[in-house]
N, C-alpha and C positions, 0 to 999 in steps of 0.2 A: 782288685787287691794288689796285683803285681805292680801297678803304677804307683800305688801308695808306698810300697816297699822300696821301689826305685827312688822315689822322691826322698824318703827318709835316709836311705843309704847315701845318696849324693849330697844331701843337705847337711847331715849330721856326722856320718861316719867317714865317708870318702873325703869330705872337706876338712877333716881333722878338727871338728868342733868339739871342744872339751867340756862344754857346759852340760850339766844334768838338766833335763827338761821334765817338768811335771807332766804326767800323762794327760790330765785335763787340758793343760795349756797346749800340749802337742795336738790333741784331738781338735781343739779350737783352731789352731794354726792350719791343720790339714783341711778342716771344713772351709776356712777362709780361702785356701788354695783351690777349692773346687771339688774336693773329694766327698763322696757320700758317706754318711755316718756308718752304714753297713760295711762299706769297703774299709773304712778306717778301723772298725772293730775287728774285722777279719785279719787285717795286716798286723795290728797290735797283738792279737792272739798268736799269730804265726811267729812273731818275734819273741813273744813270751815263751813259747815252746822251744825255740832255738836257745834261749837263755837257760831254760831248765836243763836241756841237754848239755850245755856248756858247764853248768854248775855241778853236775853229777860227779860223785867221787870216782866212779868208773863208768865206762861206756855201757849203754844198755845192752842186754844180751843179743838183741837183733843186730847190733852194730859190731859185734865181735866175730872174727873168723880166723881160721888158720892162715898163715902167710902164703901157703901154696894152694889155697882154695880158689875155686872158680865161681864167679857170680852168675847165677841163673835168674833172669828177670821174670817176674810174674806177668800174666797177660795184661793187667792194668798198667804195669810199668812199661811194657813194650809199646803199648798204645800211646802213653803220655810222652815217653822218651823215644824219639825216632832213632834211626841208625846213626845219624850224625851225632846226636847227643850221647848215645851209649859209647860210640867210638871216642868221643871227646873225653868222657870219664875214664875209659881204659887208657887213653893216651896220658892223662894226668896221673894215673897210677903208675904207668911205666916210667915216667920221668920223676916220680916220687913227690909230686905236688900233693896228691891225695894218697892216703893209705886206706885200708879196708874200712876202718872206723869212720873217717871223714867222708869217704864215698857213700857209706850207708846213711850218714846224716844228710848229705846232699840229696840222696834219693828220697829220704823221708820228707825233707822240706819241699822238694819238687812235687811229691804226691799230694801234699797239703795245699798246693796252689789251686785256685779254682778254674784255671785254664784247662781245657780238655787235652791240649797238646802243648808241649813246651818247646819253643824255638831255641835253636842253639845259642843265639845271643842272650836270651833270657836265662838259659842254663848257666852261662858263664857268670852272670851277675849273681845267681844263687850260690854258685861255688865261691865267689868272692865273699859274699855275706857270711857263709858258713865258716870259711877259713879265717875271716876277720874275728869271728866270735868264739872260735875253739882255741883254748889255751895251748900254747906250744906250737901253733901253726903260723906264727908270724912270718917266718922265712918262706914258707910255702905260699902264704898270701902275697908277699912281695914278689916272689918268683912268677906267680900267675899274673899279677898286676903288670909286671914288666913284659911278660909274654903277650898280654892282651893289648897293652897301650903303647908299647915302645914302637916308635916309628923306625923303619929300616933306614940305614945309612946308604948314601949313594943314590944313583939313578935307578929307578925301577923300569925295566924294559917291558 
């Protein structure tokens, strides 16, 4: 499923494609690209849930928390998000790329992926997908994009 999401993000979202694509046409294109019907349906459901979270008038109750609160991960989250992943999410909060609400949406979307463990590189893509789809997170999206893709200037030693 994650490969389908990556394909969609790179093909339509990250490439700044502005055309609306019919879901049946999209499924056919993904099938032609070699993805299984089951993986396509899972990915489209994952994106649909992300869209529902985006369109809500207010964040779900599980995504709201006090500004000075501390996030305690469930055993399932601890297993799926390793120390590097949890540290990355904390880092993004500290530099104000994520807030408590967007962090919770990221964790929700990660937990819905069918991979038992999420690698740090995959987590970065999930964060990008979430920030791209959450209204008001445009600057955070661009900041993370710059952080992840900008090449350092000068000679690397």
